[in-house]
C-alpha positions in Angstrom: -42.8 -17.1 10.0 -40.7 -15.2 7.3 -37.5 -16.3 6.2 -34.5 -14.5 8.0 -32.3 -14.6 5.0 -35.3 -12.9 2.9 -35.6 -10.2 5.2 -32.0 -9.6 4.9 -32.2 -9.6 1.2 -35.1 -6.9 1.1 -33.2 -4.5 3.7 -29.8 -4.7 1.4 -29.0 -1.5 -0.7 -29.8 -2.2 -4.5 -26.0 -3.1 -5.4 -25.6 -6.1 -7.8 -23.3 -8.0 -6.3 -22.4 -11.8 -6.2 -23.2 -12.4 -2.6 -27.0 -11.7 -3.5 -27.1 -15.3 -4.4 -26.9 -18.0 -1.7 -23.7 -19.9 -1.5 -24.8 -23.5 -2.8 -26.3 -21.8 -5.9 -23.1 -19.8 -6.6 -21.1 -23.0 -6.2 -23.1 -25.2 -8.3 -22.9 -22.7 -11.2 -19.3 -21.8 -10.5 -16.1 -23.1 -12.3 -14.0 -25.7 -10.9 -12.6 -24.9 -7.5 -9.1 -24.7 -8.6 -9.4 -22.0 -10.9 -8.5 -18.4 -9.9 -8.7 -16.1 -12.9 -11.6 -16.2 -15.2 -9.7 -13.7 -18.0 -9.1 -15.5 -21.2 -5.6 -15.7 -22.4 -4.8 -13.2 -25.1 -2.4 -14.5 -27.9 -0.5 -11.8 -29.7 2.6 -10.3 -30.6 5.7 -10.8 -28.4 5.8 -7.2 -27.5 2.3 -7.0 -26.0 3.1 -10.2 -23.5 3.5 -9.4 -20.3 7.1 -10.9 -19.9 8.5 -8.8 -22.8 7.2 -5.5 -21.1 8.7 -6.2 -17.8 11.9 -7.3 -19.3 11.8 -3.9 -21.1 11.3 -2.1 -18.1 13.9 -3.9 -16.0 16.3 -3.3 -18.8 15.2 0.6 -19.2 15.6 0.7 -15.4 19.0 -0.6 -15.3 20.3 1.2 -17.9 19.0 4.8 -16.2 20.9 3.0 -12.8 24.0 2.7 -14.8 24.3 6.0 -16.6 23.3 7.9 -13.1 25.9 5.7 -11.3 28.7 6.9 -13.6 27.3 10.5 -13.4 27.3 10.9 -9.9 30.7 9.0 -9.6 32.1 11.4 -11.8 30.9 14.6 -10.0 32.0 13.2 -6.2 34.7 11.0 -7.1 35.2 7.2 -5.8 36.2 8.5 -2.2 33.2 11.0 -2.1 30.7 8.6 -3.9 31.3 5.8 -1.3 31.0 8.3 1.7 27.7 9.7 0.3 26.5 6.1 -0.4 27.3 4.9 3.3 25.4 8.1 4.9 22.8 8.4 2.2 21.6 4.5 2.5 20.5 5.1 6.7 17.1 6.8 6.3 16.1 4.6 3.5 15.1 1.4 5.8 13.0 3.9 8.3 11.1 5.2 5.3 10.4 2.3 3.5 9.4 0.5 7.2 7.0 3.3 7.9 5.4 3.2 4.2 5.3 -0.5 4.4 3.7 -0.5 8.0 0.8 1.9 6.3 0.2 -0.5 3.7 -0.3 -3.6 6.1 -3.9 -3.5 6.0 -3.9 -4.3 2.4 -0.2 -4.9 1.0 0.6 -3.6 -2.2 2.4 -6.2 -4.4 6.1 -6.0 -3.9 7.0 -5.6 -7.7 5.1 -2.4 -7.5 7.0 -0.7 -4.7 10.4 -1.9 -6.1 9.4 -0.3 -9.4 8.5 2.9 -7.6 11.8 2.8 -5.8 14.0 2.0 -8.7 11.9 4.7 -10.8 12.9 7.3 -8.3 16.4 6.3 -7.9 17.4 6.0 -11.3 15.1 7.3 -14.0 13.8 10.2 -12.1 17.0 11.1 -10.9 18.7 10.8 -14.3 16.0 13.0 -15.7 16.4 15.6 -12.9 20.3 15.8 -13.2 20.2 16.2 -17.1 17.2 18.6 -17.2 18.2 20.7 -14.4 21.9 21.4 -15.5 20.8 22.0 -19.0 18.1 24.6 -17.7 20.8 26.0 -15.2 23.4 26.7 -17.8 20.6 28.1 -20.5 19.6 30.5 -17.8 23.2 31.7 -17.0 24.0 32.3 -20.7 20.8 34.2 -21.2 21.2 36.1 -18.2 25.0 36.2 -17.8 24.5 35.9 -14.0 25.1 32.3 -12.6 24.5 33.2 -9.3 20.8 34.1 -10.3 20.6 31.2 -12.6 21.5 28.9 -9.8 18.7 30.3 -7.5 16.1 30.5 -10.5 17.1 26.7 -11.3 16.8 25.4 -7.7 13.6 27.4 -6.8 11.7 27.3 -10.3 13.0 24.6 -12.5 14.0 21.9 -10.1 10.5 21.6 -8.5 8.7 21.2 -11.7 11.1 18.8 -13.3 11.6 16.7 -10.1 8.0 16.4 -9.0 6.9 15.5 -12.8 9.6 12.8 -13.0 8.5 11.4 -9.8 4.9 11.6 -10.5 5.3 9.4 -13.6 6.1 6.7 -11.6 2.7 7.1 -9.8 1.0 7.6 -12.9 2.3 4.5 -14.4 1.0 2.3 -11.4 -2.2 4.2 -11.8 -2.9 3.4 -15.3 -1.5 -0.1 -15.7 -2.0 -1.6 -12.4 -5.2 -0.4 -11.5 -6.4 -3.2 -9.5 -3.6 -2.7 -7.2 -4.2 1.2 -6.8 -7.5 1.3 -4.8 -7.4 4.2 -2.5 -5.4 7.1 -0.4 -3.1 4.7 1.3 -2.2 2.8 -2.2 -1.3 6.5 -3.5 0.8 7.7 -0.5 2.9 4.5 -0.5 3.8 4.5 -4.0 4.7 8.1 -3.9 6.5 7.5 -0.8 9.0 4.7 -2.4 9.2 6.8 -5.1 10.5 9.7 -3.5 12.6 7.9 -1.2 14.5 6.1 -4.1 14.7 9.8 -5.7 16.1 11.3 -2.2 18.5 8.6 -1.9 20.3 9.0 -5.2 20.4 13.0 -4.3 21.8 12.4 -1.1 24.8 10.3 -2.3 25.3 13.3 -4.8 25.0 16.1 -2.5 26.7 14.2 0.6 29.6 13.2 -2.2 30.2 16.6 -3.2 30.4 17.8 0.7 33.1 15.2 1.2 35.2 16.4 -1.8 34.8 20.1 -0.8 36.0 18.9 2.9 38.8 17.1 1.2 40.0 20.6 -0.5 39.7 22.6 2.2 41.0 20.5 4.9 37.9 20.4 7.3 37.1 17.7 9.7 34.6 17.0 12.5 31.2 18.6 13.0 32.3 22.2 11.4 32.7 20.1 8.2 30.4 20.9 5.3 30.0 16.9 5.4 28.4 17.2 8.7 26.6 20.2 7.9 24.7 18.8 5.0 24.2 15.3 6.7 22.5 17.2 9.5 20.0 19.4 7.4 19.4 16.4 4.8 19.4 13.2 6.7 18.4 14.4 10.5 16.3 17.4 10.0 14.4 16.6 6.6 14.8 13.0 5.4 10.9 13.2 4.8 11.2 16.5 2.5 11.1 14.7 -1.0 8.5 12.0 0.5 6.2 14.9 1.6 6.4 16.7 -1.6 5.6 13.7 -3.5 3.1 12.1 -1.3 0.8 15.3 -2.0 0.6 13.7 -5.7 0.1 10.6 -4.4 -2.8 11.7 -2.5 -4.5 13.7 -5.8 -4.0 9.8 -7.5 -5.6 8.1 -4.4 -8.5 10.4 -4.0 -9.2 10.0 -7.8 -9.0 6.4 -7.2 -12.1 6.4 -5.0 -14.4 9.2 -7.1 -16.8 8.2 -9.0 -16.4 7.1 -12.5 -18.9 9.9 -13.8 -16.8 12.5 -12.3 -14.3 12.7 -15.2 -13.3 16.3 -14.3 -12.7 15.5 -10.8 -10.5 12.2 -11.7 -8.3 14.3 -13.8 -8.1 17.6 -11.6 -7.4 15.9 -8.5 -3.9 14.3 -9.6 -3.0 17.6 -11.3 -3.8 19.4 -8.1 -1.7 17.1 -6.1 1.0 17.7 -8.6 0.5 21.4 -8.5 0.8 21.5 -4.4 3.8 19.1 -4.5 5.6 21.9 -6.9 4.8 24.6 -5.0 5.9 23.3 -1.5 9.3 22.1 -3.4 9.8 25.6 -4.4 9.1 26.9 -1.0 11.4 24.7 0.5 14.2 25.3 -2.1 13.7 28.8 -2.1 13.6 29.2 1.8 17.5 30.6 1.7 16.2 33.6 -0.1 14.2 34.9 2.7 17.0 35.7 5.1 19.4 33.9 7.3 16.7 32.5 9.4 14.3 31.7 6.3 15.1 27.9 6.3 14.6 27.6 9.9 11.3 29.8 9.6 10.0 27.7 6.6 10.9 24.4 8.3 9.1 25.3 11.5 6.0 27.1 9.9 5.6 24.9 6.8 7.0 21.6 6.8 6.6 20.4 10.1 3.0 21.1 10.2 2.6 19.7 6.4 4.2 16.8 7.8 2.0 16.3 10.8 -1.2 16.6 8.7 0.0 14.4 6.0 0.8 11.8 8.9 -2.5 12.3 10.1 -4.3 11.7 7.0 -2.1 8.5 6.0 -3.1 7.1 9.7 -6.9 8.2 9.1 -7.0 6.2 5.8 -5.4 3.2 7.2 -7.8 3.4 10.2 -10.9 3.6 7.1 -9.7 0.8 5.4 -10.3 -1.3 8.5 -13.8 0.5 9.2 -14.5 -0.4 5.6 -14.1 -4.1 6.5 -16.2 -4.0 9.3 -19.1 -2.2 7.5 -18.8 -4.0 4.0 -18.0 -7.8 4.9 -21.1 -8.8 7.2 -23.1 -9.0 4.1 -21.0 -11.6 2.7 -21.2 -13.2 6.0 -24.7 -13.2 6.1 -24.7 -15.0 2.5 -22.4 -17.7 3.9 -19.1 -16.9 2.3 -17.8 -15.7 5.7 -18.2 -16.5 9.0 -20.1 -14.3 11.6 -16.6 -13.6 13.4 -14.6 -12.7 10.6 -15.6 -9.3 9.8 -14.8 -8.4 13.2 -11.5 -10.5 13.3 -10.5 -8.7 9.7 -11.0 -5.4 11.0 -8.6 -5.8 13.8 -5.2 -5.7 13.1 -4.3 -7.5 16.5 -6.7 -10.2 15.4 -5.4 -10.9 12.3 -1.7 -11.2 13.6 -3.3 -13.7 16.2 -4.9 -15.3 13.5 -1.7 -16.2 11.6 0.1 -17.2 14.7 -2.6 -19.7 15.6 -2.4 -21.0 12.0 1.1 -21.7 12.1 0.9 -23.0 15.9 -1.9 -25.7 14.7 0.8 -27.3 12.2 3.4 -30.0 13.6 6.0 -28.9 11.3 7.7 -25.5 10.6 7.4 -25.6 6.8 3.6 -26.3 7.2 3.2 -23.6 9.8 5.0 -21.0 7.5 2.7 -21.8 4.6 -0.4 -21.9 7.0 0.3 -18.3 8.4 0.7 -17.3 4.7 -2.5 -18.5 3.5 -4.2 -16.6 6.3 -2.3 -13.5 5.3 -3.4 -13.9 1.7 -7.0 -14.3 2.9 -7.0 -11.1 4.9 -5.5 -9.7 1.7 -8.2 -10.9 -0.6 -10.9 -10.0 2.0 -9.6 -6.5 2.3 -9.7 -6.1 -1.4 -13.3 -7.5 -1.4 -14.4 -4.8 1.1 -12.8 -2.1 -0.8 -14.4 -3.2 -4.0 -17.8 -3.2 -2.5 -17.4 0.3 -0.8 -16.1 2.0 -4.2 -19.3 -0.2 -6.1 -21.3 2.0 -3.6 -19.9 5.1 -4.7 -19.9 4.3 -8.3 -15.9 4.0 -8.6 -16.0 0.5 -10.5 -16.1 -0.5 -13.9 -18.1 -3.2 -15.7 -16.1 -5.6 -14.6 -16.8 -5.7 -11.1 -19.0 -8.9 -11.1 -16.0 -10.5 -12.6 -13.8 -9.2 -10.0 -15.8 -10.0 -7.1 -16.3 -13.2 -8.1 -12.4 -14.0 -8.6 -11.9 -12.4 -4.8 -14.6 -14.8 -3.4 -13.1 -17.9 -5.1 -9.8 -17.0 -3.6 -11.4 -16.8 -0.3 -13.3 -19.9 -0.7 -9.9 -21.9 -1.8 -8.1 -20.6 1.5 -11.2 -21.3 4.2 -10.3 -24.6 5.2 -7.2 -22.9 7.3 -8.2 -19.1 7.4 -11.6 -19.0 8.7 -11.2 -21.0 11.6 -8.0 -19.2 12.7 -9.5 -15.8 12.2 -12.8 -17.1 14.0 -10.7 -18.1 16.9 -8.8 -14.8 17.2 -12.0 -13.0 17.3 -13.1 -14.8 20.4 -9.7 -14.7 21.7 -9.5 -10.9 21.3 -13.1 -10.1 21.9 -13.8 -8.4 18.8 -16.3 -11.1 17.5 -20.0 -11.0 18.0 -21.2 -11.7 21.7 -22.4 -15.2 22.5 -26.2 -15.5 22.4 -28.2 -16.0 25.8 -29.0 -19.4 26.6 -32.5 -20.7 25.7 -34.9 -23.2 27.7 -34.1 -26.7 27.1 -35.1 -27.7 23.6 -34.9 -24.5 21.8 -32.0 -23.4 19.4 -31.2 -20.0 17.9 -32.4 -19.9 14.4 -29.5 -19.8 12.0 -30.7 -19.4 8.1 -27.5 -20.3 6.4 -26.2 -23.7 8.3 -25.5 -24.9 11.7 -22.9 -22.7 13.5 -21.2 -20.4 11.1 -23.0 -20.3 8.2 -21.4 -22.7 5.6 -24.1 -25.4 5.8 -23.9 -28.7 7.6 -23.5 -29.6 11.2 -21.0 -28.1 13.9 -18.9 -25.7 12.5 -21.0 -25.1 9.5 -18.2 -26.3 6.7 -20.5 -29.1 5.5 -19.9 -32.8 5.7 -19.9 -34.9 9.0 -19.8 -32.6 12.4 -16.1 -31.3 13.3 -14.0 -33.0 15.8 -12.6 -31.2 18.6 -8.9 -31.2 19.5 -6.7 -29.0 21.8 -4.5 -26.4 20.3 -1.4 -24.6 22.2 -2.2 -20.6 22.8 0.3 -18.9 20.9 0.5 -16.2 23.6 0.9 -18.3 26.9 0.8 -22.2 27.7 -3.1 -22.5 28.6 -4.6 -25.1 25.9 -7.6 -24.1 24.5 -10.1 -26.6 22.8 -10.9 -25.3 19.4 -13.3 -27.1 16.4 -12.1 -27.3 13.0 -13.4 -29.2 10.2 -12.0 -32.4 9.1 -9.3 -32.7 7.0 
């Protein structure tokens, strides 16, 4: 009878990945368990260190923030600035929560998101204010028509300057945080946070100026300029700037998953996304030139459908990440790195959340419970990165460091398996996402299990090696019914 493991290896596609080797062979030649990185430390000059570069970026953004704060406060006045700040901050948590929800499958590091928001609110806003003011003054001087200069500046100059300034943040993360920018969802989230920061600063300026105008005219209530500006910018179109810049993020996201041999495509897609963002921004700014109902026509015919299309594409990309987990991780389960139920559990957001709850409830004290839940969350993130890495390898979108990256991710999983694997396996059974149990065989026969007894890690019982695990009762996180679950001995 042929070995099932040999049959599985012969049926796999010719992708040189680490899981082609048996688990015991890889672990026998692997470095020590505690080691997580395999890149040698580079010793160089001070300005080449990560600490120095991070400090320089923080200082530069702080300086930009101070300058933009002074400029906005000078234009709006102290009272207008406070009113604008209080009103402009309202949509920010909602937008950030929406983009963070989209990024839940493979959460990106907060440092990238904070950098993106700060870049949009400080650096991009400062560039836009200076460049737009200079361009408008130059056009007014050249044409001797201030009214047409304002219209031309808002329709032509502002979209080019603002979208280019916001796209710089996406470009920087794409170039210098390439491992953390792996697909369409990452491009959407980074661009969305950048545009949210930019819109926040711009709304302070517009709402503060509107309040100052109301103070001069003595207007108040719903007929005031502040109320009208708030309705248009905060109620009707808080998604305007994020929508524009997300088109640029989509271009970078599609470039990230393109094959490395398609160099023209990898350059053309971000440029095309930026041009689309500029065009939609110009159409939005110039809608008032189409007549008294031009704004509402552009809003209903262009902006709302575009927003719906981009929202659908973002949710579809999120679901595609989950489908990638279900398609790519079974190969690692067959090689013994994961249990058979884990790919199904990792491809279900409900099962992933339940696994974190189970790990939290299995611990006796609250601190250890939070640490266990965090360990499961890290395990889920590394598994998602591993599935995405293998998918990009199939499409030729990975570099020569693919093997080292895969090995690093597998060792991150291996370090957390004792806590995460039982929780995910149990969650798969509770949610019904795991593999169906095999039918019983006649007495004295057993199902073939090529990589261990039970779940694929070798050894007896649960399959992690060593003596057979012991059963113990655990509370159900969603009820009071106790369950008997098996895990490896501590």
